[in-house]
N, C-alpha and C positions, 0 to 999 in steps of 0.2 A: 438392623435394627431387630429387636428380638419381639418375636409374637405376643400379641395382647389377649389370643385366641387360638388355641391349635386344636382340630380337629383330626383323627387317626384312623381309617379305617371304619367309619361310623355304619353301621347298621340297624335297622328298626323294622321287624317284623311283628306281624301281629297275627294271632292264632284265632281262626275265624270259627263259626261255632260248626260247621260240618268237619272240622281236623285241618282242613286247611289252610295254609300260610299265604300270608300276604305280606310280600315285600316293600316294605315303602321306601326306603332308603338303601339302597344298596354300596357298602364300603367304601365311602365317600372321604376325602381327604380335604382339608382345608386350612391354611393359616391365616391370620387378620394384623394386620399391623396394629400399633397404637395412630387412633387419628385417622383410618382409610376408612374408605368406601369401598365395598364390595356387592357389587349387583348379583344376585341371584336370579336367575333367568329363566323360565321354561313354560312349556303350556301347562292350564288347571289339571293337576291329577298328576304330576312329576315325582309330585315330593316334598317340593319346596319348602312349605309352612311345616311339615312334619320335621326338616332339619332343622329350619328356625327355632322350634322348641326342643328339637336336642341341643342344639348348641348355648341354650340358657338354663338347660336342666328343668325345663318342665314338663319332659318328659324322657324315662329314661332307654337311653340306646340298649340294644337285647346284645350288640357284642361294639366294640373299638373303646378309644380312648379320648379326654377332652381334658385338656390342660387349660386353664384361666391365670393369665401373668404368673406363670410358671407353675403353678399350684395343681395339680393332679384334681379335679373335681367329679370323673367318673362315677364313684362309687361315697361320695361326700353324703352323709345323713342329710336328714331335712333340717335338721338343729343348724349342723356347719355353713350350711348352704343358705341359710336364711340370715346369716353373717354378710354370707357375699351379694346376696341381690338387690343392695341398694347400689351394685356396681356394673349390673345387666341389667338390663330394662328391655320391656316388648311393644310397640306399639301396633295394635290390632288394626283391619281394614276396616272395623263396623265403628263406627266413630260415639254412635248411639247408644250399639248394646255394649259398649266399654263402661258406661258412667252410669251411676246409679239416678233412676231420674227424680228420689225423692231429696237429693241431696243436691246444692248449690255447689257452682266453680269452686270457688274457694273453699267449699267444706272438701273437694275432691283433691282439690289442689295442700289441704293441710295433714288431710287423712297420714299421708306416709310422714311427711316429716313428728305429728306428734308418735307416730307405731315408732319410731327410731329415735325419741325424746331432742330432737335437733330445735336448738334455740330459737327466737327471734321468728318464730313461725308465720306473725300477719307481717312481718317488714318481707319476709323469704316470696311467700304468695303473692303480695307486690310487685316484687323482681320477677318471678314469674310469668305472668301475664306480660310484664314490657318486653319478657324478650320472648314471647310467642307474638306479639303483636298485638295482645288485646288490652280494652282499657282498665283500668281499677275498677269504675261499675260493672265489669263483668262479672265479679267475684260475687254479687248477689243475687246470680242467674239462675234458673234451673236449665239443665241439657234441653229442654224441648225450644227454648227462647235462642239458640243461638242456629245458624245456620250450617253445614256440613263442614263447610271449610272451617267455623270458629269452632264447632267441635272437634275436630281433627288437629286444630293449635291448642287447643285445651287437652287433649291426651297427651299430646307433644310434653307440654307446661309439665305434665305428668309426671311423666317417665324421664325428664330431666330433673326432678325434683332434689333427688339424694345425689346429685352429682354422681353419675355412670359415666364409666369408660368406654362402656358397651351400649347400643341400643338394636334389635331389631325391629325394623318395620315389615309388616308383613302386609303388603299390596295396601300400605297407605292413602294412596289417592287414588284408587282402582274408580269407588264408589261418586267419584267429585267429576263437577264439571272441569273442561280442557283448562278455562284461565284459572279456574281456584288450581287443578294439579301442579301449575306451573308456581305461583306462590307457594304452597307446601316443599315442592320441591327447594327450592329457592329460600325457603325456613331453614332444611334439614343443611343444605350446604352452610347457612349461615351460622346456624348452632355448630354446625363442626371445626367450622374454621374459628370461633368463639369460643369455645366450650373443649378442645381438642378431642372432639366423639370419633369413635370409631361406628361406623355404621354399616350393618347387613342392612341391603333394601332388597324384598322380595318382589318380584316383580313379574308378570306376563308380558309386558308393553316393552319392546328394546325401544320405543323410541320416547320411553319417560323414561329409562335408567342412563340412557344416554346423555343424558345434562347433568348424574350428578355423581356417577359410577367412576373410578379410579382404576377399579379393576372387575373384573365380569367372570360369574362363572355359569353356565349354563347346564342345565338340566333335564336329562330325557328319562322318563321311568324310574328314578329313584337314584340316578347316579350322573356325573360330571361325563359329559362330552367333551368342554372346551372350558380355558381359564387362562386367562391372560389379561394385559393394559387394555382398561375398558378401547380406546380410539384405536388401539391396534385390532381386535376384534370386529369391531362396527365397519371397521376400513378395510380388511377384507377376510371372511372368518375362513376358518380352515374345515371346520366340521359341517357337512351338508346340512344340519339340524341345525345350526346356525345362520348359515345361508337361509333358508327357509325362513327362520324367524324373520330376520333381516328383512326379506324379500315382501313379507307380509304388512310391513309399514305403509300405511299409505302416502304415495309422493305425487303432487301434482304434475309434474313431469313427464311421469308413465304410468301406464294400465298395471292394475294390481294382477302378475301371473296366479298361474293357475295354483290351488293348494294344494297340499302334499295328501297324498291318498291315501285313503284307509282312517283308521282311528287307532290313538296311542294302544297299543296292546294290554290286557289287565296283568298288573301286577303280581296275583295272583300264582299265572301260568307264563311268565315274560318268554320269549322268541329266546334261540339257542342264536349261539355267536354276538354278534352284534344287535344289541333291542333294537336299535334304528332299521335294520337292514329290510323288515319287511313294507317300510314306507320309504327307503332309501331311493333319487333316480339314479345314484350309479354304483347298485350295491350289485357285487362279483358273488361269483361262488364262495369264496373263502368268508364272504361274511357273516353266511348262515353257520359259519364250523364252527371258525376262532373267533373268540370275544376277545376285544383290540385294547389293549394295557393306555392308560392316561399315560403317555407320554410328551416328555418337551421336544418341542423342534427349532430349528434354526430361526423363528421368529421370535422364540423367547416368551412363547405359551405353551400351554399342555392342551393335546388334542385326543382321547379315546376316538381314532378311526383307522382302517389300515390303509387308506386311499385320501388324505386330507387333501384339500383344496389349494392350502397352500404349501410350498413343498417345503423338503427337512432343510434345504439352502437358505430359504428365509425369503421368497417371492414368486409370482406367477403360481397356477396351478401345478400340481403333480400330474404324471400320466398314469 
């Protein structure tokens, strides 16, 4: 199957006032197939949100290329991009800030339809509310009259209003109660199946993404350190950082292990060699000198580690 979205060697660097550069995204390559759910996972500050914005050209990459449905979009003008916007949408973390408090839910859903001159606006608004599990009466309400979960449903309805092929959801459930999180995740999965949506689901929580990810990409300090089929990554992580993220998920049958030592290094001056080596429990001398390439293992996943936890042969731990 051909890729819906293909990113190759994406970088995003920001120049600071003092002349130094902050590298938020460091040479990331990803492909997303039509209808696929890709989870992008990592700690806060690792570059996930920046990468999500780059994938939709809401921010411009410093270098690298982007192709959407076979078309090169890296250098498209804003005018040309505007024609593509209905096919690529974003759902943000803050459901309240994403909505105009002075406009009703019906107005929020109707706006993109009117801008793009779609017919049957009123009927489409009713359909969208039904798709996300909100009653027709919700169209007359203002954002402050909804719960957090209902507002996020409204944001999802607005994102699918124009029939996109791809949605990037940036921490869409992190501000919600656990019970509501499950409802929103189930809604995403239902809409994916019903509408054939591809979804990039950005999260810091592996417990959340395990419920919906076909594939998982783990990000650390701007770079992808592991990528593979979701259940395989969760069952036997190949990168020590993925292992640490998985160990941090609370479980009733065991106490939490000690957290990773140290803080995430600054993206202004990342460590030499493997970016994770200052915090890695199995780091060796080579790790501080040589940057590991993201390479395929026998388990059918890619990992950027000199000493992956899953062996090249496909099972067990490396020595």
